[in-house]
N, C-alpha and C positions, 0 to 999 in steps of 0.2 A: 709699083710693085712690091718697094719698099713700105708704102703705108700700110699693105694689105698685109703683110708677115709681121710687120709691129703690132697690128691690131689682131692680130689670130693669138701672137707670141703671150700678150696681155690676156687676152682671154684665158688660155689655155695653163696661165698661172694661175689666175683668180680662182678659176675652178680648182685647179689641183690643192690649192691653199682651204678652201672652201670645203673640198672631202676631206682634207687631214683634218680640222673643226668640225665636221660631222659625225669624224670617226673619235675625235675625244668625247662627244657631248654622247654618244653611243654607250663608250665605255663607262660613264657617269651613270647612264640611266640604266646600264643593264647591274650596275655594281647597287645602285639603289633597290632593283628588283629582287636580287637575289638577299641584298642585308632584310629588305621587311619580310622575305620569307622565312627568314632565320625565328623571326617573334621578338619579342619586346619591342614593339613599334609603336609608338605614338603620332596617331594621325593628327596632323596639325592644321590647322583652318588658315588659307592664304588672305592676307588682308585683300581686301577689295581695291587699295591700288593700284594691286598687281592685274586687274582689269579694266582698270584706264589705263594701264600702260599698255595692254595687249589693244585697244580701241584705238591710242594714238598712233602706234607704229604703224598700225594697219591702215591709218588715214596718210602716214609720212608714204609710205612705198605707193601708196596711191596717186597721191602727188607727183613722185617720181617717173610713175608707169606714164600719165599724161604730159609729164615734162621732156619726156622721149620722144612720145607722138609728134609733140609743138616743134621741136627744134628738127625733126627731118621736115620738117615744111618751111622750117628756115623763118621760125619766130623768135621770139626770146621769150628763155624760160629762168630768168634771173627771181622772179615772185613764186613760181613752182619749188624751185629750188630751195629757195631761202624759206618756204614753208615747211618742205620737208626737214629742213635742220631745226628750226624752232619748234618743231612736233617732235624730234627728235631729242632736242634738251627738253622738252616736256615728259616724255618716256623717262629722261633720266629722276630727275624730279619726283615723278611715282614711282619709281622705283624705292629711290631716296626715303620716301615717306613708307612704305611698305615696309622696308627694313626697320623703319624707325617703330613702327607699329609693332614688327615681332619684339621688338627688346625691351617695348612697354609692356606685351603679354608675358614677357620672362622667357622667349623662346632665343637662346643665346646662340654665336657658332659655337661654343664648347659643347651645344646639346643640350644644355639644361633644359629641362621643362619647367613651366612657371610656379610659383607657390599658388595654393588656394585661400583666397579671400573669403570664398562663401559655402563651404560646408555650413553645412545647418543639421541637429539633430533635433530628435521631435520624438513628441511621448504622445502617442496612441493608445487612448481608454479602450481596455477590452470589450467595455458593455457597451459603448456609443460607436466605436468603429471611428472617431473621428480626432483629431488634432488637440490636444488639452492645452500644450506649448510646445512653443516653437521661439528658438533663438539660433544666433550664428557663432559659431565656435571663435571668429577676428570681434571679440568684444575688446574693448581698450586698445583696439587699432592693432590686436593683436593676429596673425597668421600661422598658418601651419606648414610649414617647409622642412627641407631635409635636417635642417640640426636645431631643431625646437621640440618640445611637444609640451601638451595643454593639459595641464594638471586642475582640477576643480574639485573640493569637495561639497558636496551637498547633501544638506539635512530638510528632512521629508518638510518642515513646517515653514523653510525658508526659500521652497521652490518659486512660488507665486512672485513673492517680493523680489527676491535677486534678479531674475528675468534670464538666469544662466539654464539653461534646460537641458540637462543629463540625466533622466529620471526612470522612473520604476518600470519594470515590466512583470513577467512571468517564464520562471525558465523551472519545468519539470526536474532536473536534475543537473548539477551543476559541472561543469567540464572543470577539474580544478587543475593547477599545476604546482605540484610538489616542488618543493625545494631539495638543490642537494645536498641536503648535510643529516646528521641524525638525529638533531632537532628539527621537528615540522611542526610550525605554532598555527593554531587554526581552532576552530571548532570540532570539539569532539562528541556532543549529544547527537546522538541515532535521530533525534526527534525533530531537531532544529534543521529549519530549510537550507543551511550554509553547511550542513555536516560535510566534514573531508575525513575521508577513512583512510586517507594517507598521513594525518595528524597524529603528532605522538605528545603535543603539551597543548592544553586548552588555552587559550589566550583571553578568554570571556567575550569573543566576539560574536558570541552565537545568535541568532535571533528568528524570529518564531512567524511574524507576520510582514506580509510586504503587499502594496498594490498589483494589480492584474493589469497587462500592459505591454506594449512592445514599440521600441526604442527602435526609432528610422534614422540613419546615416543620409543625408541628401546632399547634392551642390549643383550649380548651375556653371561650374567650370567645365571647359568644352574637352580638356583632355583628359585621357584615363590616367588615375593616378592613383599608387596602390599605397595604404595605410596598414598600421598595426595599431590595433585598440587591447588595452588592457587594463583592465579593473583591477581594482585593490582596494582592501578593509585600512581600517584607521592604522593600522599597524605597516601597511608597506606591504602586505603578504597580497601578492597576485591569485585571485582567485578564477578569473575569467582572461580569454585571450583570442583575440580574432585578427585576421587577417582578409582585407576587401579590395576591390577596386571599386574606383567610384567617379561616375564622370555626368556630365548633364543628361538629364533624359532617365538616369538608372536611379537607385538606392539603394542599400543595404540594411535590413533588416534583422533585428535580435529581439525575440522575447528573453528579459531577463528579470530575476528576482532581484534585489538591490540591496540591501541594508540599508539603515536610519541614515548613515554616512558614509561615503564611497569615494571612492578617487577615481577618476577617468585620465588613462593618457592616451593621447593619440599622435601618433608620429608618423610622416611622412616617409615611406621607406624607396621610391622611385626617385632620383636623383639626377639622373643622366638618361637621355635617349639620343641615339644617333639621328634619327630623323632631322630634329634640327639642323645639325651640320651638312646633312645633305641637302636641305632647302637652301640654306645659305652658298653653299659649292656650286649648284648648277645656276641660280640665278645670278650669282657675282661671277663666276665666268663666262657667262652671258653678257654681263657690262662690260666685263674688261673686253672683249670681242668688237661690244659695241662703239665703245670710246675712238677705236680706228674707226670704225663707221663715221663719227661724230665729225672724226679729223678731213676724213675726206668729204665730206658733205661740206666744210668749210672752204676747202680748198675747191671746190665745184662752184660756190658760191661767189667766190672771188674771182673764177675764171667766168663767172658768168656776167659778174658787174664788168671785166673789162672785154666781154663780147669776142670770147677767146671761143665759143663754142658757135658753130654753122651747121648747115645742112651735109655740109661735105665733113664737118670734123669735129667729132662731138665723143670720141672715144673714151676721154676722162670721164663725161654723165654716163655713159653707157656702163662703164665698168664700177662706179662707184654705185650706180642704181641694181646692178646684178649682186654686188655684195652686200648691201641694204635688205634685198626683197630675201636676201638668203638670211639675214639677222632678224628679219619680221618671220621669215617660216619657224626659224629656229625657235623662236619666243613664243611662237604660238603652239609649237609641239611641247615645248618644257611647260608651257602653261596648263595646255590640257594634260600633260603626261603628271603633272604634280595635282593638281584638281579633281582629277576622275580615277587614277588607279589607284 
């Protein structure tokens, strides 16, 4: 009678505990859905290590299922419980590697999104429709991040030899940006391609010919990042500005007629996204609860070595198995949630 009461009480307590944990994660995933629906959300790519974790924890649960079947027949379960414990440690190893990969990608707990080292600017000739020159913005190991801009002045005759391709195109009418001052420098000649009706003082920057083409910005970076692009003349006056979001398999094209020498400033304007924080919170919270499961498995292994379990007494193994199966189901839910939602 006392043994049955103890067994029922232990099971009720573990189910109450698992119910509380389930409510906790329900709250987290609900917050995830609500925040994602508000916009400004970067879809992060889960590391493959998390897939390995999923397979590992499923196998560990299977080992415990077999162990419970064997103990009911009075057979030794030491090897199976040990396998489950080792697989649990392997799960932890894969999780740590997954977080390490995320950090290497520039995804941090603080929610920062990675810098882009892969943005490319190409010049397409209008008549041929093919790229004439292509180069990356991270020349000399420079990358675009939230704290720096990339400024280059290109002379037509130097384009091929320089290897830095920020080239010429065709834009019938400039989107000039007037300065907020009484004196605005620029081109006052209405016959010039870069005539600016807002100009009050001619600064000698007028030009009348340019090559026809399209400038295309593209990247292999997996995460959508926002950029501000500003073209300036040799006097530092901005004559064209654009804002765009670029990510892998997408591009931003702009036809533009540029002067003989110009300066392009590319600045990343997206520096923080809460999606990274949610990813860490969900996976780390599961890991914290998993530590408790590993401790329980370790105790179970020790008890199996001491042959404390039998067909009539295996409550410790059963309680540990129930909790571990719960952690397995919880992880599968989190993995599918993060992967497919």
